[in-house]
Backbone as a printed PyTorch tensor [residue, N CA C, xyz], in Angstrom:
tensor([[[157.1680, 135.6250, 147.1200],
         [157.9970, 136.6950, 146.5850],
         [158.9330, 136.1670, 145.4860]],

        [[159.3050, 134.8960, 145.5670],
         [160.1990, 134.3250, 144.5510],
         [159.5680, 134.3320, 143.1640]],

        [[158.2580, 134.1220, 143.0900],
         [157.5630, 134.1500, 141.8030],
         [157.6380, 135.5400, 141.1900]],

        [[157.4480, 136.5590, 142.0200],
         [157.5000, 137.9350, 141.5370],
         [158.9180, 138.3250, 141.1050]],

        [[159.9120, 137.8420, 141.8350],
         [161.3060, 138.1160, 141.4570],
         [161.6180, 137.4470, 140.1180]],

        [[161.1610, 136.2190, 139.9450],
         [161.3710, 135.5080, 138.6760],
         [160.7110, 136.2530, 137.5240]],

        [[159.5190, 136.7800, 137.7460],
         [158.8180, 137.5470, 136.7160],
         [159.5840, 138.8280, 136.3820]],

        [[160.0990, 139.4980, 137.4020],
         [160.8880, 140.7200, 137.2160],
         [162.1500, 140.4170, 136.3990]],

        [[162.8400, 139.3410, 136.7470],
         [164.0530, 138.9780, 136.0290],
         [163.7370, 138.5460, 134.5970]],

        [[162.5940, 137.9410, 134.3910],
         [162.1570, 137.5830, 133.0420],
         [161.9510, 138.8390, 132.2010]],

        [[161.3740, 139.8670, 132.8060],
         [161.1660, 141.1510, 132.1120],
         [162.5110, 141.7560, 131.7040]],

        [[163.4910, 141.6750, 132.5760],
         [164.8330, 142.1860, 132.2760],
         [165.4180, 141.4240, 131.0860]],

        [[165.2890, 140.1050, 131.1140],
         [165.8140, 139.2650, 130.0400],
         [165.1070, 139.5500, 128.7090]],

        [[163.7940, 139.7030, 128.7490],
         [163.0250, 140.0280, 127.5390],
         [163.4830, 141.3600, 126.9480]],

        [[163.7370, 142.3370, 127.8190],
         [164.1800, 143.6410, 127.3560],
         [165.5400, 143.5250, 126.6690]],

        [[166.4120, 142.6850, 127.1950],
         [167.7180, 142.4630, 126.5790],
         [167.5510, 141.8450, 125.1890]],

        [[166.6730, 140.8490, 125.0860],
         [166.4660, 140.1650, 123.8160],
         [165.8950, 141.0980, 122.7580]],

        [[164.9870, 141.9760, 123.1290],
         [164.3890, 142.9320, 122.1880],
         [165.4590, 143.8600, 121.6210]],

        [[166.4400, 144.1870, 122.4150],
         [167.5070, 145.0880, 121.9680],
         [168.2350, 144.5380, 120.7510]],

        [[168.3410, 143.2220, 120.6510],
         [169.1250, 142.6260, 119.5760],
         [168.3010, 142.0970, 118.4070]],

        [[167.0120, 142.2910, 118.4130],
         [166.1680, 141.8150, 117.3100],
         [166.5730, 142.4660, 115.9940]],

        [[166.8580, 143.7500, 116.0220],
         [167.2020, 144.4610, 114.7920],
         [168.7070, 144.4710, 114.5180]],

        [[169.4470, 143.7100, 115.3060],
         [170.8950, 143.6650, 115.1410],
         [171.2780, 142.9930, 113.8200]],

        [[172.4070, 143.3710, 113.2920],
         [172.8760, 142.7650, 112.0420],
         [173.6740, 141.4930, 112.3060]],

        [[173.8100, 141.0990, 113.5700],
         [174.5220, 139.8710, 113.9080],
         [173.7360, 138.6530, 113.4560]],

        [[174.4180, 137.5390, 113.3200],
         [173.7610, 136.3050, 112.8930],
         [172.8010, 135.8130, 113.9780]],

        [[171.8390, 135.0190, 113.5650],
         [170.8510, 134.4550, 114.4850],
         [171.5290, 133.6290, 115.5730]],

        [[172.5450, 132.8800, 115.2030],
         [173.2660, 132.0460, 116.1670],
         [173.9780, 132.9110, 117.2110]],

        [[174.5800, 133.9960, 116.7620],
         [175.2690, 134.9090, 117.6740],
         [174.2790, 135.5430, 118.6440]],

        [[173.1460, 135.9770, 118.1400],
         [172.1240, 136.5990, 118.9860],
         [171.6120, 135.6050, 120.0220]],

        [[171.3390, 134.3780, 119.5950],
         [170.8680, 133.3500, 120.5240],
         [171.9090, 133.0770, 121.6030]],

        [[173.1690, 133.0420, 121.2220],
         [174.2470, 132.8020, 122.1750],
         [174.3420, 133.9500, 123.1800]],

        [[174.2440, 135.1830, 122.7050],
         [174.2950, 136.3520, 123.5960],
         [173.1180, 136.3360, 124.5710]],

        [[171.9230, 136.0010, 124.0660],
         [170.7390, 135.9260, 124.9270],
         [170.8950, 134.8380, 125.9820]],

        [[171.4620, 133.7090, 125.5920],
         [171.6780, 132.5990, 126.5300],
         [172.6520, 133.0150, 127.6290]],

        [[173.7550, 133.6320, 127.2490],
         [174.7700, 134.0530, 128.2160],
         [174.1930, 135.0980, 129.1760]],

        [[173.4280, 136.0540, 128.6330],
         [172.8150, 137.0620, 129.4930],
         [171.8470, 136.4080, 130.4740]],

        [[171.0120, 135.5090, 129.9900],
         [170.0400, 134.8250, 130.8410],
         [170.6900, 134.0010, 131.9390]],

        [[171.7880, 133.3430, 131.6190],
         [172.5120, 132.5450, 132.6120],
         [173.1490, 133.4210, 133.6840]],

        [[173.4910, 134.6470, 133.3390],
         [174.1230, 135.5540, 134.2940],
         [173.1530, 136.3240, 135.1530]],

        [[171.8800, 136.2300, 134.8580],
         [170.8440, 136.9420, 135.6090],
         [170.5100, 136.1450, 136.8690]],

        [[170.8100, 136.7180, 138.0300],
         [170.5510, 136.0300, 139.2900],
         [170.3690, 137.0530, 140.4100]],

        [[170.0480, 136.5650, 141.5950],
         [169.8780, 137.4650, 142.7320],
         [170.4390, 136.8420, 143.9980]],

        [[170.7900, 137.7070, 144.9440],
         [171.2630, 137.2960, 146.2590],
         [170.4760, 138.0520, 147.3180]],

        [[170.0670, 137.3380, 148.3560],
         [169.3240, 137.9770, 149.4340],
         [170.2740, 138.4780, 150.4990]],

        [[170.0740, 139.7240, 150.8940],
         [170.8040, 140.3080, 152.0000],
         [169.8540, 140.5400, 153.1610]],

        [[170.3060, 141.2880, 154.1410],
         [169.4970, 141.5570, 155.3300],
         [168.2680, 142.3970, 155.0000]],

        [[168.4500, 143.4740, 154.2520],
         [167.3600, 144.4090, 153.9610],
         [166.9070, 144.4070, 152.5150]],

        [[167.7950, 143.9540, 151.6170],
         [167.5080, 144.0300, 150.1870],
         [167.8390, 142.7200, 149.4870]],

        [[167.2220, 142.5360, 148.3520],
         [167.5800, 141.4650, 147.4280],
         [168.3160, 142.1490, 146.2820]],

        [[169.5240, 141.7140, 146.0370],
         [170.3640, 142.3240, 145.0070],
         [170.2270, 141.5260, 143.7170]],

        [[169.8170, 142.1960, 142.6340],
         [169.6420, 141.5480, 141.3340],
         [170.8780, 141.8410, 140.4810]],

        [[171.4490, 140.7830, 139.9130],
         [172.6690, 140.8910, 139.1150],
         [172.4100, 140.5670, 137.6550]],

        [[173.1680, 141.2210, 136.7790],
         [173.3110, 140.8050, 135.3880],
         [174.7930, 140.4780, 135.2500]],

        [[175.0930, 139.1850, 135.2370],
         [176.4730, 138.6800, 135.2930],
         [177.1300, 139.1740, 136.5760]],

        [[178.1400, 140.0210, 136.5050],
         [178.8080, 140.4930, 137.7250],
         [178.3960, 141.9090, 138.1150]],

        [[177.5220, 142.5250, 137.3560],
         [177.0620, 143.8870, 137.6520],
         [175.7630, 143.8590, 138.4470]],

        [[175.6210, 144.8210, 139.3570],
         [174.3750, 144.9320, 140.1010],
         [173.3790, 145.6910, 139.2380]],

        [[172.2400, 145.0900, 138.9870],
         [171.1920, 145.6890, 138.1760],
         [170.2950, 146.5780, 139.0200]],

        [[169.8340, 146.0470, 140.1490],
         [168.8880, 146.7640, 141.0030],
         [168.7990, 146.0880, 142.3590]],

        [[168.0660, 146.7260, 143.2570],
         [167.8070, 146.1800, 144.5800],
         [166.2990, 146.0970, 144.7830]],

        [[165.8600, 145.0940, 145.5270],
         [164.4460, 144.9330, 145.8650],
         [164.3350, 144.9700, 147.3850]],

        [[163.4410, 145.8030, 147.8890],
         [163.2440, 145.9470, 149.3310],
         [162.5840, 144.6830, 149.8730]],

        [[163.1400, 144.1370, 150.9750],
         [162.6250, 142.8850, 151.5380],
         [161.4800, 143.0810, 152.5360]],

        [[161.5190, 144.1640, 153.3120],
         [160.4900, 144.3880, 154.3340],
         [160.0510, 145.8500, 154.3110]],

        [[158.8130, 146.0700, 154.7010],
         [158.3030, 147.4440, 154.7790],
         [159.1590, 148.2750, 155.7270]],

        [[159.4010, 149.5270, 155.3340],
         [160.1460, 150.4530, 156.1650],
         [159.4430, 151.7870, 156.1940]],

        [[160.1220, 152.7950, 156.7070],
         [159.5060, 154.1200, 156.8060],
         [159.3460, 154.7820, 155.4400]],

        [[160.2670, 154.5080, 154.5090],
         [160.2220, 155.1620, 153.2010],
         [159.7800, 154.2210, 152.0680]],

        [[160.1100, 152.9380, 152.1740],
         [159.8390, 151.9980, 151.0910],
         [159.0040, 150.8160, 151.5690]],

        [[158.2640, 150.2270, 150.6170],
         [157.4380, 149.0610, 150.8960],
         [158.1330, 147.8040, 150.3990]],

        [[157.7260, 146.6730, 150.9400],
         [158.2380, 145.3840, 150.4870],
         [157.9850, 145.2540, 148.9840]],

        [[159.0290, 144.8740, 148.2440],
         [158.9090, 144.6780, 146.8020],
         [159.2920, 145.8770, 145.9670]],

        [[159.5390, 147.0290, 146.5930],
         [159.9450, 148.2100, 145.8290],
         [161.2880, 147.9650, 145.1470]],

        [[161.3900, 148.4150, 143.9140],
         [162.6050, 148.2650, 143.1180],
         [163.3890, 149.5690, 143.2010]],

        [[164.6580, 149.4510, 143.5640],
         [165.5250, 150.6190, 143.6780],
         [166.7040, 150.4810, 142.7240]],

        [[167.1060, 151.5860, 142.1650],
         [168.2790, 151.6400, 141.2960],
         [169.5270, 151.3930, 142.1510]],

        [[170.5380, 150.8030, 141.5600],
         [171.7960, 150.5910, 142.2680],
         [172.6110, 151.8860, 142.2730]],

        [[173.0080, 152.3220, 143.4550],
         [173.8940, 153.4880, 143.5760],
         [175.3480, 153.0280, 143.5010]],

        [[175.5930, 151.8440, 144.0200],
         [176.9130, 151.2350, 143.9660],
         [176.7290, 149.7240, 144.0090]],

        [[177.8230, 149.0070, 144.0630],
         [177.7350, 147.5470, 144.1080],
         [177.0210, 147.0650, 145.3690]],

        [[177.1500, 147.8230, 146.4490],
         [176.6140, 147.3500, 147.7210],
         [175.4640, 148.1730, 148.2880]],

        [[175.0250, 149.2060, 147.5830],
         [173.9610, 150.0530, 148.1400],
         [172.9990, 150.5400, 147.0620]],

        [[171.7210, 150.6150, 147.4150],
         [170.7330, 151.1450, 146.4640],
         [170.6720, 152.6690, 146.5170]],

        [[170.1710, 153.2630, 145.4470],
         [169.8670, 154.6970, 145.4450],
         [168.5240, 154.8540, 146.1440]],

        [[168.4970, 155.6140, 147.2010],
         [167.2930, 155.7290, 148.0160],
         [166.4800, 156.9770, 147.7210]],

        [[166.6620, 157.5410, 146.5260],
         [165.9270, 158.7590, 146.1760],
         [164.4930, 158.4910, 145.7420]],

        [[164.2560, 157.4100, 144.9800],
         [162.8890, 157.0950, 144.5710],
         [162.8140, 155.6540, 144.0850]],

        [[161.6020, 155.1210, 144.0840],
         [161.4200, 153.7500, 143.6170],
         [161.2960, 153.7290, 142.0980]],

        [[161.6260, 152.5850, 141.5060],
         [161.5170, 152.4010, 140.0540],
         [160.3640, 151.4750, 139.6980]],

        [[159.6090, 151.0410, 140.7090],
         [158.4890, 150.1470, 140.5230],
         [158.3760, 149.2290, 141.7180]],

        [[157.4850, 148.2510, 141.6270],
         [157.3090, 147.2740, 142.6920],
         [157.0620, 145.9170, 142.0310]],

        [[157.7470, 144.8980, 142.5110],
         [157.6420, 143.5840, 141.8720],
         [156.2460, 142.9800, 141.9970]],

        [[155.4410, 143.4620, 142.9330],
         [154.0820, 142.9550, 143.0930],
         [153.1000, 143.6240, 142.1310]],

        [[153.5790, 144.6160, 141.3860],
         [152.7610, 145.3190, 140.3990],
         [153.5750, 145.4230, 139.0990]],

        [[153.5280, 144.3810, 138.2600],
         [154.3580, 144.3540, 137.0430],
         [154.2060, 145.5690, 136.1290]],

        [[153.0360, 146.1750, 136.0740],
         [152.8830, 147.3540, 135.2130],
         [153.6670, 148.5470, 135.7450]],

        [[154.0780, 148.5170, 137.0040],
         [154.8190, 149.6380, 137.5820],
         [156.2870, 149.6670, 137.1640]],

        [[156.8030, 148.5420, 136.6580],
         [158.2160, 148.5330, 136.2520],
         [158.3950, 148.3170, 134.7500]],

        [[157.4570, 148.7970, 133.9810],
         [157.5440, 148.7040, 132.5210],
         [158.7700, 149.4280, 131.9700]],

        [[159.2070, 150.4930, 132.6330],
         [160.3380, 151.2830, 132.1370],
         [161.6940, 150.6790, 132.5040]],

        [[161.7090, 149.6350, 133.3080],
         [162.9700, 149.0040, 133.6840],
         [163.5640, 148.3110, 132.4650]],

        [[164.8400, 148.5590, 132.2220],
         [165.4900, 147.9360, 131.0730],
         [166.5850, 146.9880, 131.5510]],

        [[167.1850, 146.3090, 130.6280],
         [168.2420, 145.3620, 130.9830],
         [169.4760, 146.0690, 131.5330]],

        [[169.6190, 147.3610, 131.2640],
         [170.7920, 148.1030, 131.7190],
         [170.6700, 148.5830, 133.1630]],

        [[169.4680, 148.5530, 133.7150],
         [169.2780, 148.9630, 135.1050],
         [167.8920, 149.4750, 135.3600]],

        [[167.6170, 149.6660, 136.6350],
         [166.2820, 150.1290, 137.0340],
         [166.1510, 151.6170, 136.8180]]])
């Protein structure tokens, strides 16, 4: 599962970098912003979910085990800092094409 999480976080980072390609900022500034964003991208495992962060903000949650409504690997939008939005999934980390719409700003 760690490989899939790394791939998911890479997709988030790539989406952030694409946002600044057309920016009028200097190349050095863009590289620095991309580096800082990448360094802040991390995750923490909880009891039921894996919480994905962009710096100090919660980006999304990943379901750890199959349940009645969600499957292992389902990506959920953050409803708050400590809870996911349980209305619908935004993709699954085991199927990279399912989370193409996920952006750096959130699931």
